[in-house]
N, C-alpha and C positions, 0 to 999 in steps of 0.2 A: 809222203810214203809211210806206210804203216811199219812199225817196228816189229820184228819177229820176236817170239818169246825167247828163243835161244840167245839173240843179241842182247835183249834186256837182262836176261838172267846173268850173262857174263858181265854186263855193265855194272850191275848193282852188287856183284860178288867181289869187287875190289881187284879184279884182274887187269883192268885197264890202267895205264900208267898214271893218269891224272885223277883217279878216283879217290885216292887215300885222303887228301886234304883239299877241300874245295876252296876256291876264292870266295871271299865274302863281299857282297856289294854294299851292305849297310848293316849296322847295328843300331836299330831304331828304338828310342826310349819312349816311355809314356804312351804306349799303344793301348787302345781300348777295344779293339775288335778282333784281336788274335787270341782270344781266350778270356777267362774270368779275371777281373781286377785290372790293375795297372801292370803292363807287361813290357818287357824288353824283347824285341823280335830280331832274330838273327837271320838274315837273308843269304842263303847259299847260292852260288852261281852255277846253274846247270839244271836242265829239265829235259826229260826224254820225250815229252809231248810237244805238240805245236799248235796250241789253241790260237786261232787267228785274232781273237779279241784280247789276248793277254795284256794286262795293264802293268806288268813288270817285265817288259821284253829284255831288259838288261840282265835278267837272271836266266835267260834261255840257254845261251852258250856258256860252256865251261871256261872259255878263254877270256883273258883280260881284253877289254875293249876301251875305246876312247869316245867320250862325249865331245861333240863339237857344237858350241853355241855361236852360230853365225853372227848374231846381232852384237856380240862382244868383240868380234875379230877386227883388228885394225889394219890387217894386211901387211904387217911389218916384215914378214918373211923369216923370222927367227926359227920357226918350226921347220921350214924348208932346209935351212942350213944344217940342222942337227939330225934330220931324218935319215937313217942308214939305208932305207929301201926305196926312197923316192916316192913314198906314199903321199907326202905333202907337196903341194904345188901352189903357185900364185895364179889366179885368174882375174880377168877384168870383169867388173860388174858396173856398167854405166861409166861414170867418171872415177869410180873408186876401184881398188883392187882388194881381193879377199883370198884367204887360203882355202883350199879344198883338200879332202882326204880320199885317196883311193883305198877303200877298205880291203880290197883283194891283196894289196901289198903291205898293209899294216900288220906288224908283228907284236903290237902291244908293248913296245919297249918303254913307252911313256916319256921318251926324251923330248918330244914336242910339248908335252904338258909342262915339263920342268922349264922349258925355254920360254913358254908363253907368258908375257907380262900383263896381258889383259884378261886372264882367266877365261879365255875362249875355249879352252880344252880341259877336260876332266878325266880322271881315271875311273873306270868301272870295273871293280874287282880288285881287292888287295889281299895279300896274305896276312893271316893272323895265326899266331901260335895258339894252342889250346889254353895256355896260361893267360894269354892276353884276353881271350874271350871270357874265360871264367872270371878274371879280374873285373872286366867291364860289367858282368852280370851281378857279381857280389856287391858292387858299389850301389846297386839299386835295391838291395835287400830290405831296407826300411820301408820303401814304397810297396814292395811285394807283401810284406807282413801286415801292413795296415789295410791293404785293399783286397787281400786274398788273391794276389796276382802271381806273376812268375815270368819265366822265359819261354818263348815260343820259337821253335826251329822252323824256318820257312824257306822260301826260295822263289823260283826254281822248285826243286823237290828234294828234301833231305834224304829220301830213300834212294836217291842216286848215289849217295855217299853213306851207306849203312854203317860201316865200321867207325867212321868219324862221328856220325850222329850218335851211335851207341856210346862211344867213349865220352863225348861231350855231355850227353844226357846223364850218364853215370856220375861224372864229376859234379855237375850242377846239383844232382840229388844229394850228394854227400855234403853239399853246402846248405841243404834244407830248402832248396828252391823247387817250386812246382814247375814241371816241364810239359809243355804242349808241343805238338808237331802238326803242322799244316802239310797235307799230302794228298795226292790223288790215288794212293794205294795201288800203284801200277806194278809193284815189285812182287816176286814170288813170296808165298807165305813163309818159307824158310828164312827169308831175309827180314820179314816183319816180326816174326815170333820172338827173336832175342830181345826186341825192344820193349816187350810187354812190362817188364819189371822196372823200366827206367822212364817210360813216358806216361804221364798222369792223364793226359787228354789227347786223343787223336781227333783232329779237325779234318774231316775227309770230304773232298769235293766229289760231287756227282755232276758231271757235265751234261749228260743226256741219258735218257732211258731208251733211246732208239739205237740198237746195236750197230746198224749200218752207218748212221750219222756219226756215232762215236768212233767207229773204225776209220771212216773216210776223212773226217774233219779233224778230230783230236789226234788220230794216229795210233790208237791202241784199242784192242777189243774191250768191250764193256764187261763181259761176264767175269773175267778174273778180278776186276775191281769190286764187283758186287759180292763175289765169293770171299774176298778179303774182308769186306765190311761184315759179312755174316760171321766169319771166323773171329774177328775182333769182338763182336757181341758175345759169341759163345765162350770166348776166353775171359769174359767179364771185364773187358777194357772199358774205359770211359770214352765214348764216341759221340761227337757232335757232327752233324752233317751240314755241309755248305752247299747251297744250290745256286750257282751263278745263273742268272736269267739273261740270255743274250737274244736281241732282236733277230728274228728270222732264222734262228737256230733251234732254240729249245723253249720258246715262249708260247707254245701251243697248248691248248686244253688237253690234247692227247698226252703230251709229255707230263703235264701237271698231274693228270689222273694216274699215270704210270708211277710217278714218284710217290704219290700217296699210297698206292697199292703195295709198292715194295717196302716202304718204311712202316706201314701199318703192322706188319707181322712182329716187329720188335720195338714198337713205339714206346712202350713203358720202360725199355732198357736203354734208350738213347738219352743223353743229357740235354739234347735239344736239336733244333734245326734252324739254320739261318738262311733266309732267302736274300740273295745278293743281287739287286738290280744292276744291269749294265750301266757303267759310267765312262766318261771320257778322260779321266784323270791321267791315263797313261799315254794319250795320243802324242803329246810333244816328245816323249821319250824316243819314239820311232824316228822322229826328225833328228834328234840329237845323235842317234846311233847310225844315221844315214840309211834307214830302212823304211822310209816313207812309203815306198811302193809295196811293201809287204803287209801294210796295215789296211785291211779290207773294210774297216768300220768307220773310216773318216766320214764325217758328216751325218752319221747315224745318230738319231736322237736318243737321249737317255730314257730309260723306262721309269715312269712315275711309280713310286711305292704304292700309290692308291690303286693302281691297276692290279696289284698283286695281293690285295686284301682277301679276295675270295679263295685264292690258293692257300694263303696262310690259315684261313679259317678251316679249310678242308684238312690241312695237316693237323691243326689243333684238335679237330673233331675225331681224328684217327687215334687220339690218345697220347700224342707227343706232349711232353710236359712243358717245354719252352719252345716257342716259335717266334722268331723275330723277322722283320723286314729291314735289311740293311746292316745287320750285325748285332752283337750283344753289348752295346754301349750301356754302361750303368748296371749291368748284371753282376751279382756277387759270385762267390765260389760255387761251382757246379753242385747242385743238389745238396747243399749244405756241407760238402766235403771240405776239410781243411787242406791247405796246400800240401801236396805230397801224399795225402791219404787216399786210399782206394776203397771201393765198395767191397 
């Protein structure tokens, strides 16, 4: 179902009860593809879009969830004893017994996780205070300084939590940390604009240049996203475009040409473009979350980077300074900018 502009406007304006402080699924260190240099990436839990190929499905819902690793379950039944809603039960599987989760009954209380002795269950999404996140980031300052790296806010989508993201980015900036944000730029411009002085690099996804496909598959109209990219460029923000290439969705020559034509008009003002071939790294996560039936790309082969070389050449010939296939591994600080410095 496509999200209405009014609903999204309300969602990202902090008026919904759970928007103020997101759950965090992971604070991942030593990342090399989420911006320049060595980075620490903070994954916020919650996304308004519903891309069926998503490789971080654990960040889609804003609610706490439970991972279930069936191969570790011993069927001891401890989770059943502590579950307050009856979401956990014991079922027979051949000669053995194993626990199952009725996700519709699960309230994310994590009592089953605490009771499990075999680590067959895990918590997806935990609460962090602002101070805890900043403390985690500051611990990596030596790596940021040596590599031209920093912190990247990711998800999900940080723009679903604009007030939190702004406060966090501002705190990190006061510590002298370069701050990037991975986003689909779905939010109204009035939500994005306050972030301009606190975000050093916007890493913006373009899922498809076909408006109908974007609306029906991704769940949001394309044009507001393209308008926000134009507005970021006009505001002299540092913008790097991510182009995920998905088999059967946007891997056509027509989409490639449309991407080149759109990006050509401000090619010299982008910090670069990363072509990201579809991969299967997230497939097991759907199983752990009990959502195997929602993953439509099971068994689909990964795209070889070699197939995307002509597309990369076309983007480079349009005047874009940096074009990569697979991400910006090994690249230094964007366009010679020092961490925190802006054009």
